C-alpha positions in Angstrom: -17.1 25.4 -33.0 -18.8 27.3 -30.2 -16.4 27.5 -27.2 -19.2 28.0 -24.7 -21.1 24.9 -25.8 -18.0 22.8 -25.6 -16.7 24.0 -22.3 -13.5 22.6 -20.9 -14.3 18.9 -21.2 -12.7 17.4 -24.2 -12.5 13.8 -25.5 -9.6 12.8 -27.7 -9.6 9.5 -29.6 -6.3 8.2 -31.1 -6.8 5.3 -33.5 -4.6 3.1 -35.6 -3.1 -0.3 -36.0 -1.5 -2.2 -33.1 2.2 -1.2 -32.8 1.6 2.4 -34.0 1.9 3.9 -30.6 -1.5 5.0 -29.6 -0.7 4.3 -25.9 2.4 6.4 -26.1 0.5 9.4 -27.4 -2.2 9.0 -24.8 0.4 8.6 -22.1 2.3 11.8 -23.2 -0.9 13.8 -23.5 -2.5 12.5 -20.4 0.5 13.0 -18.1 1.3 16.3 -19.6 -2.3 17.5 -19.0 -2.2 16.3 -15.4 1.1 18.2 -14.9 -0.7 21.3 -16.3 -3.3 20.9 -13.6 -6.1 19.2 -15.6 -8.1 16.1 -14.7 -7.7 13.2 -17.0 -9.3 9.8 -17.6 -8.1 7.4 -20.3 -9.3 4.0 -21.5 -8.2 1.6 -24.3 -10.0 -0.4 -26.9 -7.5 -2.9 -28.3 -7.5 -6.1 -30.3 -5.6 -9.2 -29.2 -2.8 -8.9 -31.7 0.7 -7.5 -31.7 0.5 -5.9 -35.1 -2.3 -4.8 -37.4 -6.1 -4.6 -36.7 -7.7 -1.6 -35.3 -7.1 -0.1 -31.8 -7.9 3.1 -30.2 -7.2 4.9 -26.9 -9.4 7.7 -25.6 -8.5 10.5 -23.3 -10.9 12.8 -21.5 -9.4 16.1 -20.3 -11.3 18.5 -18.1 -10.8 21.4 -15.6 -13.0 19.4 -13.2 -12.7 15.8 -11.9 -13.8 13.2 -14.5 -14.0 9.4 -13.9 -15.6 8.0 -17.0 -15.3 8.0 -20.8 -17.6 10.0 -23.0 -19.3 8.8 -26.2 -18.7 12.3 -27.7 -15.3 12.6 -29.4 -14.0 16.2 -30.0 -10.6 15.4 -31.6 -9.9 12.3 -33.6 -6.2 11.5 -34.3 -5.9 9.1 -37.3 -2.6 7.2 -37.4 -4.0 5.1 -40.4 -6.6 5.3 -43.1 -8.9 2.8 -41.4 -9.5 5.0 -38.4 -10.7 7.9 -40.5 -13.1 5.6 -42.4 -14.5 4.1 -39.2 -15.3 7.4 -37.4 -15.4 10.4 -39.7 -19.2 10.2 -40.4 -20.1 10.6 -36.8 -17.4 13.2 -36.0 -18.5 16.7 -35.2 -15.1 17.8 -33.9 -11.7 18.1 -35.6 -9.9 15.2 -37.3 -6.0 15.2 -37.4 -4.7 12.9 -40.1 -1.4 12.2 -41.8 -1.7 13.2 -45.5 1.0 10.7 -46.3 -1.5 7.9 -45.6 -4.0 9.5 -48.1 -2.0 10.0 -51.4 -5.2 9.4 -53.3 -8.5 11.1 -52.4 -7.4 13.0 -49.3 -10.3 14.2 -47.1 -11.4 17.8 -47.4 -13.4 20.2 -45.2 -12.8 22.5 -42.3 -12.8 19.7 -39.7 -9.9 17.9 -41.4 -6.5 19.0 -40.2 -3.6 17.7 -42.3 -0.4 17.1 -40.2 2.3 15.0 -41.9 3.2 13.1 -38.8 5.8 10.6 -40.1 7.4 13.0 -42.6 8.0 15.6 -39.9 9.3 13.0 -37.5 11.8 11.8 -40.1 12.8 15.3 -41.2 13.1 16.9 -37.8 13.9 13.9 -35.4 15.5 11.5 -37.9 13.1 8.7 -36.9 9.5 8.0 -38.0 8.8 6.7 -34.5 8.9 10.2 -33.2 5.5 10.8 -35.0 4.1 10.2 -31.5 5.7 13.4 -30.3 4.6 15.3 -33.4 1.0 14.2 -32.8 1.1 15.1 -29.1 2.3 18.6 -29.9 -0.4 19.0 -32.6 -3.2 18.1 -30.1 -1.8 20.5 -27.5 -1.7 23.2 -30.2 -5.3 22.6 -31.1 -6.3 22.9 -27.5 -4.3 26.0 -26.9 -2.3 24.5 -24.1 1.4 25.2 -23.5 4.2 22.7 -24.3 6.1 23.1 -21.0 4.5 20.1 -19.3 5.0 17.9 -22.4 8.7 18.9 -22.6 9.2 18.1 -18.9 7.6 14.7 -19.5 9.7 13.9 -22.5 12.8 14.7 -20.5 11.7 12.3 -17.8 10.7 9.5 -20.2 13.8 9.6 -22.4 16.3 10.4 -19.6 18.2 7.1 -20.0 18.4 7.5 -23.8 20.5 10.7 -23.6 20.1 14.4 -24.4 20.1 13.9 -28.2 16.9 11.8 -28.1 15.3 14.2 -25.7 16.0 17.2 -27.8 14.9 15.4 -31.0 11.5 14.5 -29.4 11.1 18.1 -28.1 11.7 19.5 -31.6 9.2 17.1 -33.1 6.6 18.1 -30.5 7.3 21.7 -31.2 6.9 21.2 -34.9 3.5 19.6 -34.6 2.4 22.4 -32.2 3.6 25.2 -34.4 2.1 23.7 -37.6 -1.4 23.6 -36.0 -1.1 27.0 -34.4 0.1 28.6 -37.7 -1.7 26.7 -40.5 -5.0 26.4 -38.6 -4.9 29.7 -36.8 -8.1 30.5 -35.0 -9.4 26.9 -34.9 -8.7 25.9 -31.3 -12.1 25.6 -29.8 -11.1 25.9 -26.2 -8.4 28.5 -25.9 -9.3 29.0 -22.2 -8.7 25.3 -21.6 -6.6 25.7 -18.5 -6.8 24.4 -14.9 -8.5 26.6 -12.4 -6.1 25.5 -9.7 -2.7 24.0 -10.3 -2.4 20.6 -8.5 0.1 17.9 -8.0 -1.7 14.7 -8.9 -1.0 11.3 -10.4 -2.3 9.6 -13.5 -2.2 5.9 -12.9 -4.0 2.7 -13.9 -6.0 0.4 -11.7 -3.2 -2.2 -12.0 -0.6 0.3 -10.8 -2.8 1.2 -7.9 -3.2 -2.4 -6.9 0.6 -3.0 -7.1 1.3 0.2 -5.1 -1.1 -0.9 -2.4 0.6 -4.3 -2.2 3.9 -2.6 -1.7 2.4 -0.3 0.9 0.9 -3.4 2.6 4.4 -4.9 2.9 4.1 -7.6 0.3 7.2 -9.8 0.2 6.3 -12.3 -2.6 4.3 -12.2 -5.8 3.9 -15.1 -8.2 1.9 -15.3 -11.4 1.7 -16.4 -14.9 1.2 -13.7 -17.6 -2.5 -13.3 -18.5 -4.1 -10.1 -19.6 -5.4 -7.9 -18.0 -3.6 -9.0 -14.8 0.0 -9.0 -16.2 0.7 -5.3 -15.5 0.4 -5.9 -11.8 3.2 -8.4 -12.0 5.2 -6.2 -14.3 5.0 -3.2 -12.0 6.0 -5.2 -9.0 8.9 -6.8 -10.9 10.2 -3.3 -11.8 10.2 -2.3 -8.1 11.4 -5.5 -6.6 15.0 -4.4 -5.9 13.9 -1.1 -4.5 11.5 -2.7 -2.0 13.1 -6.1 -1.5 10.4 -8.1 -3.1 10.5 -11.5 -4.8 8.5 -11.7 -8.0 8.3 -15.1 -9.6 6.9 -15.8 -13.1 5.6 -19.3 -12.5 5.3 -22.0 -15.2 1.5 -21.9 -14.9 -1.3 -20.7 -12.6 -1.3 -23.9 -10.5 2.3 -23.3 -9.5 1.7 -19.6 -9.0 -1.0 -20.0 -6.4 0.7 -22.8 -4.6 3.9 -20.7 -4.4 2.0 -17.8 -3.0 0.2 -20.0 -0.4 3.5 -21.5 0.6 5.1 -18.1 1.0 2.2 -16.8 3.2 2.3 -20.0 5.2 6.0 -19.3 5.9 5.2 -15.7 7.1 5.7 -13.6 4.0 2.8 -11.5 2.8 2.0 -12.9 -0.6 -0.3 -12.4 -3.6 -1.0 -13.8 -7.0 -3.0 -12.5 -10.0 -4.7 -13.8 -13.1 -7.8 -13.6 -15.2 -10.8 -16.1 -15.2 -9.0 -18.7 -17.3 -6.1 -18.7 -15.0 -8.3 -18.7 -11.9 -9.8 -22.0 -13.2 -6.4 -23.6 -12.7 -6.0 -22.0 -9.3 -9.3 -23.4 -7.9 -7.7 -26.4 -6.1 -5.2 -24.2 -4.6 -7.9 -21.8 -3.3 -9.5 -24.8 -1.5 -6.1 -25.7 -0.1 -5.9 -22.3 1.4 -9.4 -22.6 2.8 -8.7 -26.0 4.4 -5.2 -25.1 5.8 -6.5 -21.7 6.8 -3.6 -20.0 5.1 -4.0 -16.3 4.1 -3.8 -15.5 0.4 -4.7 -12.4 -1.7 -5.8 -13.2 -5.3 -6.5 -10.6 -8.0 -8.9 -11.8 -10.6 -8.9 -9.3 -13.4 -11.9 -10.2 -15.5 -12.2 -10.4 -19.3 -14.9 -11.9 -21.5 -15.2 -15.7 -21.3 -15.7 -18.6 -21.5 -12.4 -20.2 -22.5 -10.0 -17.5 -23.8 -12.9 -15.3 -24.8 -11.9 -11.7 -25.7 -8.4 -11.5 -24.2 -8.1 -7.7 -24.3 -11.7 -6.7 -23.7 -13.7 -6.1 -20.5 -16.6 -7.8 -18.6 -18.0 -8.3 -15.1 -18.8 -12.0 -15.5 -16.6 -13.8 -12.9 -18.5 -12.6 -9.8 -20.5 -15.8 -9.1 -17.6 -17.9 -10.1 -15.3 -16.2 -7.6 -17.9 -16.3 -4.9 -18.0 -20.1 -5.1 -14.6 -21.0 -6.5 -13.2 -24.0 -4.7 -14.8 -27.2 -3.7 -16.4 -27.3 -0.3 -17.5 -24.6 2.1 -15.2 -22.0 3.6 -15.2 -18.3 4.1 -13.8 -15.7 1.7 -14.1 -11.9 1.0 -14.4 -10.2 -2.4 -13.6 -6.6 -3.2 -14.5 -5.0 -6.6 -12.7 -1.6 -6.8 -14.3 1.3 -8.6 -11.4 3.7 -9.1 -7.7 3.8 -8.8 -8.0 5.2 -5.2 -10.5 2.5 -4.4 -8.2 -0.2 -5.8 -5.4 1.1 -3.5 -7.6 1.1 -0.4 -9.3 -2.2 -1.0 -6.0 -4.0 -1.9 -4.6 -2.9 1.5 -7.8 -4.1 3.2 -7.6 -7.4 1.3 -4.1 -8.1 2.9 -5.5 -7.1 6.3 -8.5 -9.4 6.2 -6.7 -12.3 4.6 -4.2 -12.3 7.4 -6.7 -11.6 10.2 -9.1 -14.3 9.2 -6.6 -16.7 7.6 -8.6 -17.1 4.4 -8.6 -16.2 0.7 -9.5 -12.6 -0.2 -10.2 -11.7 -3.8 -9.7 -8.4 -5.6 -12.1 -8.5 -8.6 -10.9 -6.1 -11.3 -11.6 -6.1 -15.0 -9.9 -4.9 -18.2 -11.6 -1.5 -17.9 -10.5 -1.0 -14.3 -7.0 -2.4 -14.7 -6.0 -0.7 -17.9 -7.8 2.6 -17.6 -6.0 5.6 -15.9 -7.4 8.0 -13.4 -6.2 11.3 -12.1 -5.7 10.7 -8.4 -4.3 12.5 -5.4 -1.1 11.3 -3.9 -1.9 8.3 -1.8 -1.6 8.8 1.9 0.0 6.1 4.0 -1.9 7.3 7.0 -4.9 5.3 6.0 -2.9 2.1 5.5 -4.2 -0.6 7.9 -1.1 -1.7 9.7 0.2 -5.3 9.3 -1.2 -7.1 12.3 -0.5 -10.8 12.1 -2.4 -13.3 14.2 0.9 -14.8 15.3 1.7 -16.1 18.7 4.8 -14.5 20.2 6.5 -13.7 23.5 4.5 -14.6 26.6 1.7 -16.2 24.5 4.2 -18.8 23.3 5.6 -19.3 26.7 2.2 -20.2 28.0 2.0 -23.2 25.6 3.8 -26.3 26.8 6.5 -27.6 24.6 5.2 -29.4 21.5 1.5 -28.8 22.6 0.7 -26.1 20.0 -2.7 -26.6 18.3 -2.7 -24.9 14.8 -6.5 -25.3 14.5 -7.6 -24.7 18.0 -11.4 -24.2 18.3 -12.2 -20.6 19.1 -15.4 -18.6 19.3 -14.3 -16.4 16.4 -13.1 -19.3 14.3 -9.6 -17.7 14.1 -6.8 -19.9 15.5 -3.5 -18.1 16.5 -0.7 -19.0 14.2 3.0 -19.8 14.6 5.5 -19.9 11.8 7.4 -23.0 10.7 10.6 -23.4 12.8 9.2 -21.9 16.0 11.4 -23.3 18.8 9.9 -26.1 20.9 6.8 -26.5 18.8 5.8 -28.4 15.8 3.4 -27.0 13.2 1.2 -29.6 11.5 -0.9 -28.6 8.5 -2.8 -30.9 6.2 -5.1 -30.6 3.2 -7.2 -33.5 4.6 -9.7 -32.8 7.4 -7.7 -32.6 10.6 -7.9 -32.3 14.4 -7.1 -29.2 16.4 -3.4 -30.3 16.4 -3.5 -30.7 12.6 -3.5 -34.5 12.4 -5.6 -36.2 9.7 -8.9 -37.5 11.1 -11.9 -39.6 10.0 -14.0 -38.5 12.9 -17.5 -37.2 12.0 -17.7 -35.1 15.1 -14.3 -33.4 14.6 -15.3 -32.8 10.9 -18.5 -31.1 12.0 -16.6 -28.9 14.6 -14.0 -27.9 12.0 -16.5 -26.9 9.4 -18.4 -24.8 11.9 -15.1 -23.3 13.2 -14.1 -22.1 9.7 -17.5 -20.8 8.8 -17.7 -18.8 12.1 -15.1 -16.4 10.5 -18.0 -15.2 8.3 -19.5 -13.4 11.3 -16.4 -11.3 11.7 -16.1 -10.7 7.9 -19.7 -9.4 7.8 -18.8 -6.7 10.3 -15.7 -5.8 8.3 -17.6 -5.2 5.0 -18.6 -1.6 4.3 -22.1 -0.8 3.1 -22.6 0.5 -0.4 -22.3 4.1 -1.5 -25.8 5.6 -1.7 -26.5 8.8 -3.6 -28.2 11.2 -3.0 -28.6 11.7 0.8 -32.3 12.3 0.4 -34.4 9.5 -0.8 -35.6 9.3 -4.5 -38.0 7.0 -6.3 -35.5 5.2 -8.4 -31.9 3.8 -7.9 -29.4 2.3 -10.2 -27.7 -0.7 -8.4 -24.1 -1.3 -9.7 -20.8 -2.7 -8.5 -17.1 -2.6 -9.3 -15.6 -0.5 -12.0 -18.8 1.1 -13.3 -19.0 3.7 -10.5 -17.7 6.7 -12.5 -20.0 5.8 -15.4 -23.1 5.5 -13.2 -22.3 8.8 -11.4 -22.3 10.7 -14.7 -25.3 8.9 -16.0 -27.3 9.9 -12.9 -26.0 13.5 -13.2 -27.2 13.6 -16.9 -30.7 12.3 -15.8 -31.0 14.7 -12.9 -30.0 17.6 -15.1 -32.9 16.6 -17.4 -35.3 16.7 -14.5 -35.5 13.1 -13.6 -35.1 12.1 -9.9 -32.8 9.1 -9.7 -29.9 8.0 -7.5 -27.5 5.1 -7.3 -26.4 2.3 -4.9 -22.9 1.2 -5.7 -21.1 -1.8 -4.1 -17.3 -2.1 -4.0 -17.2 -4.6 -1.2 -19.4 -7.3 -2.7 -19.0 -10.4 -0.6 -20.1 -11.4 2.0 -23.2 -9.3 1.5 -24.9 -7.9 4.6 -28.6 -8.5 4.8 -29.1 -4.7 5.5 -27.0 -3.7 2.5 -29.9 -1.8 1.0 -32.0 0.1 3.5 -35.6 -1.0 4.0 -37.1 2.3 3.2 -35.5 2.2 -0.2 -36.7 -1.4 -0.8 -40.2 -0.4 0.1 -40.5 2.9 -1.8 -38.1 2.9 -4.7 -37.6 1.1 -8.0 -34.2 -0.6 -8.5 -32.4 -1.1 -11.8 -29.3 -3.3 -12.0 -26.6 -2.1 -14.4 -23.9 -4.7 -15.1 -21.2 -5.6 -17.7 -22.5 -9.2 -18.0 -25.3 -11.1 -19.6 -27.1 -12.6 -16.6 -27.1 -9.8 -14.0 -24.7 -11.7 -11.7 -24.6 -9.2 -8.9 -28.4 -9.0 -8.9 -28.5 -12.8 -8.6 -25.9 -12.8 -5.8 -27.9 -10.1 -4.0 -31.1 -12.2 -4.2 -29.3 -15.3 -3.0 -27.7 -13.6 0.0 -30.3 -11.0 1.0 -33.6 -12.0 -0.7 -33.7 -8.7 -2.6 -34.8 -9.1 -6.2 -34.1 -6.6 -8.9 -36.3 -7.2 -12.0 -35.2 -4.2 -14.2 -31.8 -4.7 -15.7 -29.5 -2.9 -18.1 -26.8 -5.4 -19.3 -23.9 -5.0 -21.7 -21.7 -8.0 -22.7 -20.0 -7.1 -26.0 -16.6 -6.7 -24.4 -16.8 -2.9 -24.2 -17.6 -0.7 -21.2 -20.7 1.4 -20.8 -20.8 5.1 -21.7 -22.7 7.3 -19.3 -24.8 8.7 -22.1 -25.9 5.2 -23.1 -26.9 4.2 -19.5 -29.0 7.4 -19.3 -30.8 6.6 -22.5 -31.5 3.0 -21.4 -32.9 4.3 -18.1 -35.3 6.6 -20.0 -36.4 3.7 -22.2 -37.4 1.7 -19.1 -39.5 4.6 -18.0 -41.6 4.7 -21.2 
């Protein structure tokens, strides 16, 4: 293996059956590598079962920032025989396998590295489950990285299990490391695989970033019903509820979940719920309730392939048009589709701000790829947090309203009516799901109905001004642009880099704030002079359709993927070249 051709950009795939601990190994390797000063990106390809089947997790380690997977695999770790059979023919790198799984017809050749994972774990650690530590040590040995960061991580992870467990796992990791360094001496293909600058960064998933942003935004209540891939948001908040004084409620279903969250926000507590498309179907009436009562609510819809239960553990971007129109009737909403962990943090905070300011539902549109993948990120700064600024009447503003004369739905130029909380002295708060007067009383008046519809929709004018324009690369104009949205940003960035390195002139226009869409979202000079190509993880180019509906811009060339798997940058680059032929 030529070290120069490989460089310090390595992809590691760990495959096996569900329950064999692929995620544990990727977590150990990923976090240890970040602590060593490397940049890491991980994603998971898993089946919807607790045991059996075939799953893999893939890490990309680099001495430069990386934000996407690679179709090239340099190291394959086989926890079962099936993994070897699936991938060995296309593998150009090294394959670590457990010879105990291959008692008959073991593989042979210089790329096959025999590491008796379970045998070593039993012998040295006294437990076959410590094979994860053996495998982690073996990979670090192959890369020529030190064990210090892994040992530190093991101490942190197993701190509650006592020193005996910590030491046993360290010994297992050391044994895997030593075996590869001694038995396969000279094989590490990237012995200079070290960070250029030591850094203190995090490795966290999109779900963790959303949960952290909710905490930073002063969330007080979260309700939800478990549905992948949204469940980790609730799990993270539940683990932190005592520390931050949160209430996290696992509801009996999604109908209860959204109504609980609406009720909590109505009462003055910043609230949120999360689900996937199937759960959102049950929430739709509640979404309309929030629209009619003008109650703030933040909803995370973490997409997976549908319809029905679809592929429960796969990824897709196919809920966009659904979310843009979810709920009967016409009322304003905003939709954010984060592209990275940092983006998920910033946009979740903005979702709380806009929901409360405009008293309307705001959606965070994730997907399995965004929610379950992990990015290397800088420590989040709270300086950028938009402060909690409720549209609540208080002090002199309340004194200027005569007793019992408060109008919850007062007609205003902005469409936003100042709120009070239930129990405010000398006032009564009326709210109703039927059409209502300014005071909140049910009405059958056609004139009042018209005024109330127009009042609610006037909020869109303010929301348009709050929505940021897409990211456009490069600064100078080119003749062709990929148009993308949401979690595909890192993939598109690298695909464009590949094409530019091959001499093609191409850029990208990427949307993270996807609704409402501004008419000037794509500059006129690009529309007049450049070719646009939509790249989306769905079958009907939903964002391209939304763009046409809202702005009149039509994108005819499309690259679509809807098999439940994310794009690879190399695949996008190849498809773009095919369109040029």
